[in-house]
PyMOL Python script that loads the backbone (N, CA, C, O; Angstrom):
from pymol import cmd

cmd.read_pdbstr("""\
ATOM      1  N   UNK A   1      52.233 110.570 145.571  1.00  0.00           N
ATOM      2  CA  UNK A   1      53.303 111.132 144.752  1.00  0.00           C
ATOM      3  C   UNK A   1      54.675 110.758 145.319  1.00  0.00           C
ATOM      4  O   UNK A   1      55.582 110.385 144.575  1.00  0.00           O
ATOM      5  N   UNK A   2      54.816 110.860 146.631  1.00  0.00           N
ATOM      6  CA  UNK A   2      56.094 110.538 147.248  1.00  0.00           C
ATOM      7  C   UNK A   2      56.427 109.056 147.078  1.00  0.00           C
ATOM      8  O   UNK A   2      57.592 108.693 146.908  1.00  0.00           O
ATOM      9  N   UNK A   3      55.399 108.198 147.124  1.00  0.00           N
ATOM     10  CA  UNK A   3      55.612 106.770 146.895  1.00  0.00           C
ATOM     11  C   UNK A   3      56.119 106.517 145.476  1.00  0.00           C
ATOM     12  O   UNK A   3      56.988 105.673 145.260  1.00  0.00           O
ATOM     13  N   UNK A   4      55.568 107.254 144.517  1.00  0.00           N
ATOM     14  CA  UNK A   4      55.988 107.112 143.125  1.00  0.00           C
ATOM     15  C   UNK A   4      57.445 107.509 142.967  1.00  0.00           C
ATOM     16  O   UNK A   4      58.200 106.831 142.270  1.00  0.00           O
ATOM     17  N   UNK A   5      57.843 108.591 143.600  1.00  0.00           N
ATOM     18  CA  UNK A   5      59.236 109.048 143.518  1.00  0.00           C
ATOM     19  C   UNK A   5      60.157 108.019 144.161  1.00  0.00           C
ATOM     20  O   UNK A   5      61.230 107.732 143.630  1.00  0.00           O
ATOM     21  N   UNK A   6      59.747 107.457 145.305  1.00  0.00           N
ATOM     22  CA  UNK A   6      60.567 106.452 145.981  1.00  0.00           C
ATOM     23  C   UNK A   6      60.696 105.196 145.120  1.00  0.00           C
ATOM     24  O   UNK A   6      61.788 104.641 144.998  1.00  0.00           O
ATOM     25  N   UNK A   7      59.595 104.747 144.526  1.00  0.00           N
ATOM     26  CA  UNK A   7      59.645 103.566 143.664  1.00  0.00           C
ATOM     27  C   UNK A   7      60.556 103.830 142.473  1.00  0.00           C
ATOM     28  O   UNK A   7      61.360 102.973 142.107  1.00  0.00           O
ATOM     29  N   UNK A   8      60.442 104.989 141.875  1.00  0.00           N
ATOM     30  CA  UNK A   8      61.281 105.335 140.731  1.00  0.00           C
ATOM     31  C   UNK A   8      62.748 105.403 141.145  1.00  0.00           C
ATOM     32  O   UNK A   8      63.615 104.922 140.416  1.00  0.00           O
ATOM     33  N   UNK A   9      63.036 105.988 142.294  1.00  0.00           N
ATOM     34  CA  UNK A   9      64.411 106.084 142.787  1.00  0.00           C
ATOM     35  C   UNK A   9      64.967 104.690 143.068  1.00  0.00           C
ATOM     36  O   UNK A   9      66.122 104.408 142.748  1.00  0.00           O
ATOM     37  N   UNK A  10      64.155 103.821 143.662  1.00  0.00           N
ATOM     38  CA  UNK A  10      64.595 102.446 143.937  1.00  0.00           C
ATOM     39  C   UNK A  10      64.869 101.691 142.639  1.00  0.00           C
ATOM     40  O   UNK A  10      65.848 100.954 142.524  1.00  0.00           O
ATOM     41  N   UNK A  11      63.989 101.893 141.673  1.00  0.00           N
ATOM     42  CA  UNK A  11      64.172 101.234 140.377  1.00  0.00           C
ATOM     43  C   UNK A  11      65.441 101.726 139.691  1.00  0.00           C
ATOM     44  O   UNK A  11      66.201 100.934 139.134  1.00  0.00           O
ATOM     45  N   UNK A  12      65.663 103.030 139.733  1.00  0.00           N
ATOM     46  CA  UNK A  12      66.881 103.610 139.150  1.00  0.00           C
ATOM     47  C   UNK A  12      68.118 103.049 139.834  1.00  0.00           C
ATOM     48  O   UNK A  12      69.090 102.684 139.173  1.00  0.00           O
ATOM     49  N   UNK A  13      68.077 102.983 141.160  1.00  0.00           N
ATOM     50  CA  UNK A  13      69.216 102.452 141.916  1.00  0.00           C
ATOM     51  C   UNK A  13      69.501 101.009 141.504  1.00  0.00           C
ATOM     52  O   UNK A  13      70.660 100.616 141.381  1.00  0.00           O
ATOM     53  N   UNK A  14      68.450 100.224 141.292  1.00  0.00           N
ATOM     54  CA  UNK A  14      68.612  98.834 140.872  1.00  0.00           C
ATOM     55  C   UNK A  14      69.310  98.748 139.517  1.00  0.00           C
ATOM     56  O   UNK A  14      70.217  97.937 139.328  1.00  0.00           O
ATOM     57  N   UNK A  15      68.883  99.587 138.581  1.00  0.00           N
ATOM     58  CA  UNK A  15      69.531  99.599 137.263  1.00  0.00           C
ATOM     59  C   UNK A  15      70.990 100.002 137.369  1.00  0.00           C
ATOM     60  O   UNK A  15      71.858  99.376 136.761  1.00  0.00           O
ATOM     61  N   UNK A  16      71.260 101.041 138.137  1.00  0.00           N
ATOM     62  CA  UNK A  16      72.637 101.515 138.304  1.00  0.00           C
ATOM     63  C   UNK A  16      73.503 100.412 138.905  1.00  0.00           C
ATOM     64  O   UNK A  16      74.615 100.175 138.434  1.00  0.00           O
ATOM     65  N   UNK A  17      73.015  99.751 139.917  1.00  0.00           N
ATOM     66  CA  UNK A  17      73.782  98.683 140.553  1.00  0.00           C
ATOM     67  C   UNK A  17      74.022  97.512 139.599  1.00  0.00           C
ATOM     68  O   UNK A  17      75.092  96.904 139.624  1.00  0.00           O
ATOM     69  N   UNK A  18      73.042  97.193 138.763  1.00  0.00           N
ATOM     70  CA  UNK A  18      73.223  96.129 137.767  1.00  0.00           C
ATOM     71  C   UNK A  18      74.307  96.499 136.764  1.00  0.00           C
ATOM     72  O   UNK A  18      75.154  95.676 136.417  1.00  0.00           O
ATOM     73  N   UNK A  19      74.269  97.751 136.302  1.00  0.00           N
ATOM     74  CA  UNK A  19      75.285  98.211 135.346  1.00  0.00           C
ATOM     75  C   UNK A  19      76.667  98.168 135.995  1.00  0.00           C
ATOM     76  O   UNK A  19      77.635  97.731 135.373  1.00  0.00           O
ATOM     77  N   UNK A  20      76.756  98.620 137.241  1.00  0.00           N
ATOM     78  CA  UNK A  20      78.048  98.599 137.937  1.00  0.00           C
ATOM     79  C   UNK A  20      78.575  97.169 138.068  1.00  0.00           C
ATOM     80  O   UNK A  20      79.769  96.929 137.892  1.00  0.00           O
ATOM     81  N   UNK A  21      77.691  96.225 138.374  1.00  0.00           N
ATOM     82  CA  UNK A  21      78.106  94.826 138.491  1.00  0.00           C
ATOM     83  C   UNK A  21      78.590  94.297 137.146  1.00  0.00           C
ATOM     84  O   UNK A  21      79.612  93.614 137.073  1.00  0.00           O
ATOM     85  N   UNK A  22      77.861  94.610 136.093  1.00  0.00           N
ATOM     86  CA  UNK A  22      78.263  94.172 134.754  1.00  0.00           C
ATOM     87  C   UNK A  22      79.582  94.801 134.323  1.00  0.00           C
ATOM     88  O   UNK A  22      80.410  94.144 133.692  1.00  0.00           O
ATOM     89  N   UNK A  23      79.779  96.072 134.664  1.00  0.00           N
ATOM     90  CA  UNK A  23      81.053  96.735 134.347  1.00  0.00           C
ATOM     91  C   UNK A  23      82.214  96.035 135.049  1.00  0.00           C
ATOM     92  O   UNK A  23      83.285  95.873 134.464  1.00  0.00           O
ATOM     93  N   UNK A  24      82.013  95.623 136.286  1.00  0.00           N
ATOM     94  CA  UNK A  24      83.056  94.903 137.015  1.00  0.00           C
ATOM     95  C   UNK A  24      83.323  93.546 136.370  1.00  0.00           C
ATOM     96  O   UNK A  24      84.474  93.133 136.236  1.00  0.00           O
ATOM     97  N   UNK A  25      82.253  92.854 135.971  1.00  0.00           N
ATOM     98  CA  UNK A  25      82.417  91.567 135.300  1.00  0.00           C
ATOM     99  C   UNK A  25      83.171  91.740 133.983  1.00  0.00           C
ATOM    100  O   UNK A  25      84.028  90.927 133.638  1.00  0.00           O
ATOM    101  N   UNK A  26      82.845  92.806 133.251  1.00  0.00           N
ATOM    102  CA  UNK A  26      83.529  93.088 131.984  1.00  0.00           C
ATOM    103  C   UNK A  26      85.016  93.325 132.227  1.00  0.00           C
ATOM    104  O   UNK A  26      85.856  92.839 131.470  1.00  0.00           O
ATOM    105  N   UNK A  27      85.342  94.075 133.289  1.00  0.00           N
ATOM    106  CA  UNK A  27      86.745  94.334 133.626  1.00  0.00           C
ATOM    107  C   UNK A  27      87.457  93.026 133.963  1.00  0.00           C
ATOM    108  O   UNK A  27      88.590  92.797 133.540  1.00  0.00           O
ATOM    109  N   UNK A  28      86.774  92.169 134.733  1.00  0.00           N
ATOM    110  CA  UNK A  28      87.371  90.881 135.099  1.00  0.00           C
ATOM    111  C   UNK A  28      87.648  90.032 133.856  1.00  0.00           C
ATOM    112  O   UNK A  28      88.702  89.404 133.753  1.00  0.00           O
ATOM    113  N   UNK A  29      86.711  90.016 132.924  1.00  0.00           N
ATOM    114  CA  UNK A  29      86.890  89.255 131.687  1.00  0.00           C
ATOM    115  C   UNK A  29      88.046  89.831 130.867  1.00  0.00           C
ATOM    116  O   UNK A  29      88.856  89.082 130.321  1.00  0.00           O
ATOM    117  N   UNK A  30      88.121  91.157 130.781  1.00  0.00           N
ATOM    118  CA  UNK A  30      89.218  91.786 130.046  1.00  0.00           C
ATOM    119  C   UNK A  30      90.563  91.432 130.682  1.00  0.00           C
ATOM    120  O   UNK A  30      91.547  91.213 129.977  1.00  0.00           O
ATOM    121  N   UNK A  31      90.603  91.376 132.007  1.00  0.00           N
ATOM    122  CA  UNK A  31      91.832  90.974 132.700  1.00  0.00           C
ATOM    123  C   UNK A  31      92.206  89.540 132.347  1.00  0.00           C
ATOM    124  O   UNK A  31      93.380  89.239 132.128  1.00  0.00           O
ATOM    125  N   UNK A  32      91.221  88.659 132.292  1.00  0.00           N
ATOM    126  CA  UNK A  32      91.482  87.256 131.929  1.00  0.00           C
ATOM    127  C   UNK A  32      92.000  87.152 130.499  1.00  0.00           C
ATOM    128  O   UNK A  32      92.915  86.377 130.221  1.00  0.00           O
ATOM    129  N   UNK A  33      91.419  87.929 129.601  1.00  0.00           N
ATOM    130  CA  UNK A  33      91.865  87.917 128.202  1.00  0.00           C
ATOM    131  C   UNK A  33      93.312  88.380 128.116  1.00  0.00           C
ATOM    132  O   UNK A  33      94.112  87.788 127.392  1.00  0.00           O
ATOM    133  N   UNK A  34      93.652  89.438 128.851  1.00  0.00           N
ATOM    134  CA  UNK A  34      95.043  89.910 128.864  1.00  0.00           C
ATOM    135  C   UNK A  34      95.985  88.819 129.373  1.00  0.00           C
ATOM    136  O   UNK A  34      97.089  88.650 128.856  1.00  0.00           O
ATOM    137  N   UNK A  35      95.540  88.087 130.385  1.00  0.00           N
ATOM    138  CA  UNK A  35      96.366  86.999 130.927  1.00  0.00           C
ATOM    139  C   UNK A  35      96.606  85.916 129.877  1.00  0.00           C
ATOM    140  O   UNK A  35      97.719  85.401 129.762  1.00  0.00           O
ATOM    141  N   UNK A  36      95.580  85.570 129.119  1.00  0.00           N
ATOM    142  CA  UNK A  36      95.716  84.546 128.078  1.00  0.00           C
ATOM    143  C   UNK A  36      96.710  85.016 127.020  1.00  0.00           C
ATOM    144  O   UNK A  36      97.587  84.257 126.609  1.00  0.00           O
ATOM    145  N   UNK A  37      96.574  86.263 126.582  1.00  0.00           N
ATOM    146  CA  UNK A  37      97.518  86.791 125.591  1.00  0.00           C
ATOM    147  C   UNK A  37      98.946  86.813 126.157  1.00  0.00           C
ATOM    148  O   UNK A  37      99.901  86.515 125.440  1.00  0.00           O
ATOM    149  N   UNK A  38      99.090  87.160 127.427  1.00  0.00           N
ATOM    150  CA  UNK A  38     100.421  87.185 128.042  1.00  0.00           C
ATOM    151  C   UNK A  38     101.031  85.780 128.073  1.00  0.00           C
ATOM    152  O   UNK A  38     102.220  85.613 127.800  1.00  0.00           O
ATOM    153  N   UNK A  39     100.224  84.779 128.404  1.00  0.00           N
ATOM    154  CA  UNK A  39     100.725  83.397 128.415  1.00  0.00           C
ATOM    155  C   UNK A  39     101.119  82.956 127.013  1.00  0.00           C
ATOM    156  O   UNK A  39     102.131  82.280 126.827  1.00  0.00           O
ATOM    157  N   UNK A  40     100.308  83.344 126.022  1.00  0.00           N
ATOM    158  CA  UNK A  40     100.624  82.997 124.636  1.00  0.00           C
ATOM    159  C   UNK A  40     101.931  83.664 124.211  1.00  0.00           C
ATOM    160  O   UNK A  40     102.763  83.052 123.541  1.00  0.00           O
ATOM    161  N   UNK A  41     102.099  84.920 124.606  1.00  0.00           N
ATOM    162  CA  UNK A  41     103.333  85.638 124.272  1.00  0.00           C
ATOM    163  C   UNK A  41     104.539  84.959 124.921  1.00  0.00           C
ATOM    164  O   UNK A  41     105.600  84.851 124.306  1.00  0.00           O
ATOM    165  N   UNK A  42     104.374  84.503 126.162  1.00  0.00           N
ATOM    166  CA  UNK A  42     105.463  83.799 126.851  1.00  0.00           C
ATOM    167  C   UNK A  42     105.854  82.520 126.115  1.00  0.00           C
ATOM    168  O   UNK A  42     107.004  82.086 126.185  1.00  0.00           O
ATOM    169  N   UNK A  43     104.892  81.916 125.409  1.00  0.00           N
ATOM    170  CA  UNK A  43     105.165  80.698 124.645  1.00  0.00           C
ATOM    171  C   UNK A  43     105.695  81.001 123.248  1.00  0.00           C
ATOM    172  O   UNK A  43     105.986  80.088 122.475  1.00  0.00           O
ATOM    173  N   UNK A  44     105.818  82.307 122.925  1.00  0.00           N
ATOM    174  CA  UNK A  44     106.406  82.684 121.646  1.00  0.00           C
ATOM    175  C   UNK A  44     105.414  83.053 120.563  1.00  0.00           C
ATOM    176  O   UNK A  44     105.819  83.302 119.428  1.00  0.00           O
ATOM    177  N   UNK A  45     104.131  83.098 120.875  1.00  0.00           N
ATOM    178  CA  UNK A  45     103.139  83.478 119.878  1.00  0.00           C
ATOM    179  C   UNK A  45     103.100  84.999 119.729  1.00  0.00           C
ATOM    180  O   UNK A  45     103.328  85.731 120.692  1.00  0.00           O
ATOM    181  N   UNK A  46     102.813  85.462 118.523  1.00  0.00           N
ATOM    182  CA  UNK A  46     102.709  86.889 118.236  1.00  0.00           C
ATOM    183  C   UNK A  46     101.301  87.360 118.600  1.00  0.00           C
ATOM    184  O   UNK A  46     100.329  87.003 117.933  1.00  0.00           O
ATOM    185  N   UNK A  47     101.197  88.155 119.650  1.00  0.00           N
ATOM    186  CA  UNK A  47      99.904  88.584 120.173  1.00  0.00           C
ATOM    187  C   UNK A  47      99.163  89.466 119.176  1.00  0.00           C
ATOM    188  O   UNK A  47      97.942  89.366 119.057  1.00  0.00           O
ATOM    189  N   UNK A  48      99.875  90.322 118.462  1.00  0.00           N
ATOM    190  CA  UNK A  48      99.208  91.183 117.478  1.00  0.00           C
ATOM    191  C   UNK A  48      98.513  90.349 116.406  1.00  0.00           C
ATOM    192  O   UNK A  48      97.385  90.638 116.007  1.00  0.00           O
ATOM    193  N   UNK A  49      99.199  89.322 115.955  1.00  0.00           N
ATOM    194  CA  UNK A  49      98.619  88.452 114.930  1.00  0.00           C
ATOM    195  C   UNK A  49      97.452  87.658 115.518  1.00  0.00           C
ATOM    196  O   UNK A  49      96.433  87.467 114.855  1.00  0.00           O
ATOM    197  N   UNK A  50      97.598  87.206 116.736  1.00  0.00           N
ATOM    198  CA  UNK A  50      96.499  86.479 117.386  1.00  0.00           C
ATOM    199  C   UNK A  50      95.250  87.350 117.469  1.00  0.00           C
ATOM    200  O   UNK A  50      94.141  86.877 117.220  1.00  0.00           O
ATOM    201  N   UNK A  51      95.430  88.617 117.818  1.00  0.00           N
ATOM    202  CA  UNK A  51      94.291  89.528 117.921  1.00  0.00           C
ATOM    203  C   UNK A  51      93.639  89.732 116.556  1.00  0.00           C
ATOM    204  O   UNK A  51      92.417  89.844 116.458  1.00  0.00           O
ATOM    205  N   UNK A  52      94.456  89.779 115.507  1.00  0.00           N
ATOM    206  CA  UNK A  52      93.902  89.895 114.158  1.00  0.00           C
ATOM    207  C   UNK A  52      93.084  88.658 113.801  1.00  0.00           C
ATOM    208  O   UNK A  52      92.008  88.763 113.212  1.00  0.00           O
ATOM    209  N   UNK A  53      93.604  87.489 114.160  1.00  0.00           N
ATOM    210  CA  UNK A  53      92.898  86.238 113.865  1.00  0.00           C
ATOM    211  C   UNK A  53      91.568  86.193 114.621  1.00  0.00           C
ATOM    212  O   UNK A  53      90.547  85.798 114.057  1.00  0.00           O
ATOM    213  N   UNK A  54      91.576  86.591 115.881  1.00  0.00           N
ATOM    214  CA  UNK A  54      90.337  86.620 116.672  1.00  0.00           C
ATOM    215  C   UNK A  54      89.325  87.547 116.010  1.00  0.00           C
ATOM    216  O   UNK A  54      88.142  87.222 115.910  1.00  0.00           O
ATOM    217  N   UNK A  55      89.798  88.694 115.564  1.00  0.00           N
ATOM    218  CA  UNK A  55      88.915  89.660 114.892  1.00  0.00           C
ATOM    219  C   UNK A  55      88.348  89.064 113.598  1.00  0.00           C
ATOM    220  O   UNK A  55      87.158  89.201 113.317  1.00  0.00           O
ATOM    221  N   UNK A  56      89.204  88.408 112.815  1.00  0.00           N
ATOM    222  CA  UNK A  56      88.765  87.806 111.559  1.00  0.00           C
ATOM    223  C   UNK A  56      87.744  86.692 111.786  1.00  0.00           C
ATOM    224  O   UNK A  56      86.807  86.532 111.004  1.00  0.00           O
ATOM    225  N   UNK A  57      87.932  85.925 112.859  1.00  0.00           N
ATOM    226  CA  UNK A  57      87.015  84.811 113.131  1.00  0.00           C
ATOM    227  C   UNK A  57      85.623  85.295 113.521  1.00  0.00           C
ATOM    228  O   UNK A  57      84.656  84.538 113.439  1.00  0.00           O
ATOM    229  N   UNK A  58      85.520  86.548 113.944  1.00  0.00           N
ATOM    230  CA  UNK A  58      84.216  87.118 114.309  1.00  0.00           C
ATOM    231  C   UNK A  58      83.415  87.527 113.074  1.00  0.00           C
ATOM    232  O   UNK A  58      82.193  87.664 113.130  1.00  0.00           O
ATOM    233  N   UNK A  59      84.115  87.719 111.966  1.00  0.00           N
ATOM    234  CA  UNK A  59      83.484  88.220 110.747  1.00  0.00           C
ATOM    235  C   UNK A  59      82.876  87.057 109.962  1.00  0.00           C
ATOM    236  O   UNK A  59      83.458  85.975 109.889  1.00  0.00           O
ATOM    237  N   UNK A  60      81.717  87.288 109.385  1.00  0.00           N
ATOM    238  CA  UNK A  60      81.067  86.312 108.515  1.00  0.00           C
ATOM    239  C   UNK A  60      82.039  85.909 107.400  1.00  0.00           C
ATOM    240  O   UNK A  60      82.774  86.752 106.886  1.00  0.00           O
ATOM    241  N   UNK A  61      82.045  84.640 107.030  1.00  0.00           N
ATOM    242  CA  UNK A  61      83.011  84.124 106.049  1.00  0.00           C
ATOM    243  C   UNK A  61      82.956  84.881 104.720  1.00  0.00           C
ATOM    244  O   UNK A  61      84.001  85.218 104.164  1.00  0.00           O
ATOM    245  N   UNK A  62      81.763  85.149 104.209  1.00  0.00           N
ATOM    246  CA  UNK A  62      81.640  85.879 102.945  1.00  0.00           C
ATOM    247  C   UNK A  62      82.189  87.297 103.066  1.00  0.00           C
ATOM    248  O   UNK A  62      82.878  87.778 102.166  1.00  0.00           O
ATOM    249  N   UNK A  63      81.887  87.963 104.167  1.00  0.00           N
ATOM    250  CA  UNK A  63      82.403  89.318 104.389  1.00  0.00           C
ATOM    251  C   UNK A  63      83.923  89.305 104.511  1.00  0.00           C
ATOM    252  O   UNK A  63      84.604  90.189 103.993  1.00  0.00           O
ATOM    253  N   UNK A  64      84.446  88.291 105.201  1.00  0.00           N
ATOM    254  CA  UNK A  64      85.895  88.183 105.377  1.00  0.00           C
ATOM    255  C   UNK A  64      86.581  87.973 104.032  1.00  0.00           C
ATOM    256  O   UNK A  64      87.599  88.605 103.748  1.00  0.00           O
ATOM    257  N   UNK A  65      86.027  87.084 103.199  1.00  0.00           N
ATOM    258  CA  UNK A  65      86.608  86.839 101.879  1.00  0.00           C
ATOM    259  C   UNK A  65      86.580  88.110 101.036  1.00  0.00           C
ATOM    260  O   UNK A  65      87.544  88.414 100.332  1.00  0.00           O
ATOM    261  N   UNK A  66      85.485  88.846 101.107  1.00  0.00           N
ATOM    262  CA  UNK A  66      85.378  90.092 100.352  1.00  0.00           C
ATOM    263  C   UNK A  66      86.424  91.102 100.825  1.00  0.00           C
ATOM    264  O   UNK A  66      87.063  91.764 100.008  1.00  0.00           O
ATOM    265  N   UNK A  67      86.597  91.221 102.143  1.00  0.00           N
ATOM    266  CA  UNK A  67      87.597  92.144 102.681  1.00  0.00           C
ATOM    267  C   UNK A  67      89.008  91.737 102.274  1.00  0.00           C
ATOM    268  O   UNK A  67      89.826  92.586 101.921  1.00  0.00           O
ATOM    269  N   UNK A  68      89.291  90.438 102.323  1.00  0.00           N
ATOM    270  CA  UNK A  68      90.615  89.954 101.935  1.00  0.00           C
ATOM    271  C   UNK A  68      90.875  90.207 100.449  1.00  0.00           C
ATOM    272  O   UNK A  68      91.993  90.551 100.064  1.00  0.00           O
ATOM    273  N   UNK A  69      89.838  90.037  99.608  1.00  0.00           N
ATOM    274  CA  UNK A  69      89.976  90.295  98.177  1.00  0.00           C
ATOM    275  C   UNK A  69      90.244  91.781  97.928  1.00  0.00           C
ATOM    276  O   UNK A  69      91.100  92.136  97.118  1.00  0.00           O
ATOM    277  N   UNK A  70      89.510  92.640  98.625  1.00  0.00           N
ATOM    278  CA  UNK A  70      89.724  94.082  98.477  1.00  0.00           C
ATOM    279  C   UNK A  70      91.116  94.484  98.959  1.00  0.00           C
ATOM    280  O   UNK A  70      91.793  95.291  98.322  1.00  0.00           O
ATOM    281  N   UNK A  71      91.534  93.915 100.082  1.00  0.00           N
ATOM    282  CA  UNK A  71      92.867  94.213 100.596  1.00  0.00           C
ATOM    283  C   UNK A  71      93.927  93.800  99.577  1.00  0.00           C
ATOM    284  O   UNK A  71      94.874  94.544  99.325  1.00  0.00           O
ATOM    285  N   UNK A  72      93.766  92.624  98.999  1.00  0.00           N
ATOM    286  CA  UNK A  72      94.695  92.148  97.981  1.00  0.00           C
ATOM    287  C   UNK A  72      94.705  93.096  96.775  1.00  0.00           C
ATOM    288  O   UNK A  72      95.768  93.416  96.243  1.00  0.00           O
ATOM    289  N   UNK A  73      93.528  93.541  96.350  1.00  0.00           N
ATOM    290  CA  UNK A  73      93.420  94.468  95.218  1.00  0.00           C
ATOM    291  C   UNK A  73      94.144  95.776  95.521  1.00  0.00           C
ATOM    292  O   UNK A  73      94.881  96.293  94.681  1.00  0.00           O
ATOM    293  N   UNK A  74      93.931  96.309  96.722  1.00  0.00           N
ATOM    294  CA  UNK A  74      94.572  97.566  97.109  1.00  0.00           C
ATOM    295  C   UNK A  74      96.088  97.395  97.189  1.00  0.00           C
ATOM    296  O   UNK A  74      96.835  98.273  96.756  1.00  0.00           O
ATOM    297  N   UNK A  75      96.545  96.268  97.742  1.00  0.00           N
ATOM    298  CA  UNK A  75      97.982  96.033  97.843  1.00  0.00           C
ATOM    299  C   UNK A  75      98.617  95.920  96.453  1.00  0.00           C
ATOM    300  O   UNK A  75      99.724  96.412  96.235  1.00  0.00           O
ATOM    301  N   UNK A  76      97.918  95.275  95.519  1.00  0.00           N
ATOM    302  CA  UNK A  76      98.416  95.188  94.147  1.00  0.00           C
ATOM    303  C   UNK A  76      98.513  96.584  93.528  1.00  0.00           C
ATOM    304  O   UNK A  76      99.505  96.917  92.880  1.00  0.00           O
ATOM    305  N   UNK A  77      97.481  97.391  93.733  1.00  0.00           N
ATOM    306  CA  UNK A  77      97.446  98.737  93.166  1.00  0.00           C
ATOM    307  C   UNK A  77      98.588  99.597  93.707  1.00  0.00           C
ATOM    308  O   UNK A  77      99.076 100.494  93.019  1.00  0.00           O
ATOM    309  N   UNK A  78      99.008  99.320  94.930  1.00  0.00           N
ATOM    310  CA  UNK A  78     100.083 100.097  95.546  1.00  0.00           C
ATOM    311  C   UNK A  78     101.455  99.454  95.363  1.00  0.00           C
ATOM    312  O   UNK A  78     102.452  99.944  95.893  1.00  0.00           O
ATOM    313  N   UNK A  79     101.501  98.352  94.608  1.00  0.00           N
ATOM    314  CA  UNK A  79     102.773  97.692  94.346  1.00  0.00           C
ATOM    315  C   UNK A  79     103.333  96.964  95.559  1.00  0.00           C
ATOM    316  O   UNK A  79     104.544  96.769  95.663  1.00  0.00           O
ATOM    317  N   UNK A  80     102.478  96.570  96.455  1.00  0.00           N
ATOM    318  CA  UNK A  80     102.926  95.898  97.668  1.00  0.00           C
ATOM    319  C   UNK A  80     103.000  94.381  97.499  1.00  0.00           C
ATOM    320  O   UNK A  80     103.480  93.680  98.389  1.00  0.00           O
ATOM    321  N   UNK A  81     102.526  93.873  96.356  1.00  0.00           N
ATOM    322  CA  UNK A  81     102.536  92.432  96.091  1.00  0.00           C
ATOM    323  C   UNK A  81     103.380  92.180  94.853  1.00  0.00           C
ATOM    324  O   UNK A  81     103.192  92.816  93.816  1.00  0.00           O
ATOM    325  N   UNK A  82     104.313  91.246  94.975  1.00  0.00           N
ATOM    326  CA  UNK A  82     105.142  90.847  93.851  1.00  0.00           C
ATOM    327  C   UNK A  82     104.321  89.868  93.028  1.00  0.00           C
ATOM    328  O   UNK A  82     104.042  88.760  93.484  1.00  0.00           O
ATOM    329  N   UNK A  83     103.932  90.262  91.825  1.00  0.00           N
ATOM    330  CA  UNK A  83     103.049  89.449  90.978  1.00  0.00           C
ATOM    331  C   UNK A  83     103.655  88.092  90.639  1.00  0.00           C
ATOM    332  O   UNK A  83     102.918  87.117  90.492  1.00  0.00           O
ATOM    333  N   UNK A  84     104.979  88.002  90.512  1.00  0.00           N
ATOM    334  CA  UNK A  84     105.618  86.748  90.128  1.00  0.00           C
ATOM    335  C   UNK A  84     105.493  85.692  91.216  1.00  0.00           C
ATOM    336  O   UNK A  84     105.389  84.502  90.920  1.00  0.00           O
ATOM    337  N   UNK A  85     105.504  86.125  92.484  1.00  0.00           N
ATOM    338  CA  UNK A  85     105.475  85.166  93.598  1.00  0.00           C
ATOM    339  C   UNK A  85     104.063  84.925  94.129  1.00  0.00           C
ATOM    340  O   UNK A  85     103.866  84.044  94.965  1.00  0.00           O
ATOM    341  N   UNK A  86     103.092  85.681  93.665  1.00  0.00           N
ATOM    342  CA  UNK A  86     101.737  85.560  94.182  1.00  0.00           C
ATOM    343  C   UNK A  86     100.901  84.665  93.261  1.00  0.00           C
ATOM    344  O   UNK A  86     100.655  84.998  92.102  1.00  0.00           O
ATOM    345  N   UNK A  87     100.477  83.534  93.800  1.00  0.00           N
ATOM    346  CA  UNK A  87      99.640  82.616  93.048  1.00  0.00           C
ATOM    347  C   UNK A  87      98.259  82.651  93.685  1.00  0.00           C
ATOM    348  O   UNK A  87      98.109  82.387  94.878  1.00  0.00           O
ATOM    349  N   UNK A  88      97.233  82.984  92.868  1.00  0.00           N
ATOM    350  CA  UNK A  88      95.870  83.020  93.403  1.00  0.00           C
ATOM    351  C   UNK A  88      94.977  82.083  92.661  1.00  0.00           C
ATOM    352  O   UNK A  88      93.791  81.981  92.976  1.00  0.00           O
TER     353      UNK A  88
END
""", "prot")
cmd.dss("prot")
cmd.show_as("cartoon", "prot")
cmd.util.cbc("prot")
cmd.orient("prot")
């Protein structure tokens, strides 16, 4: 019984240590991403727009087109689009 508890404790410790290592790697990657955005901002790029583009590129093309169409529909309904200048 004591051997079983020790094996289970060792296994748990291994999982915890793996998660901790991955969390550190995730933090390091997030730091690198922040650095890239900071460099882009220094070159004059709009970071907010860049983040939107990154988000859009993750979405399936059909889903993205559907979302853009819905957004356009909602903006029209709210009078946010000038119909004379909008060519679709």
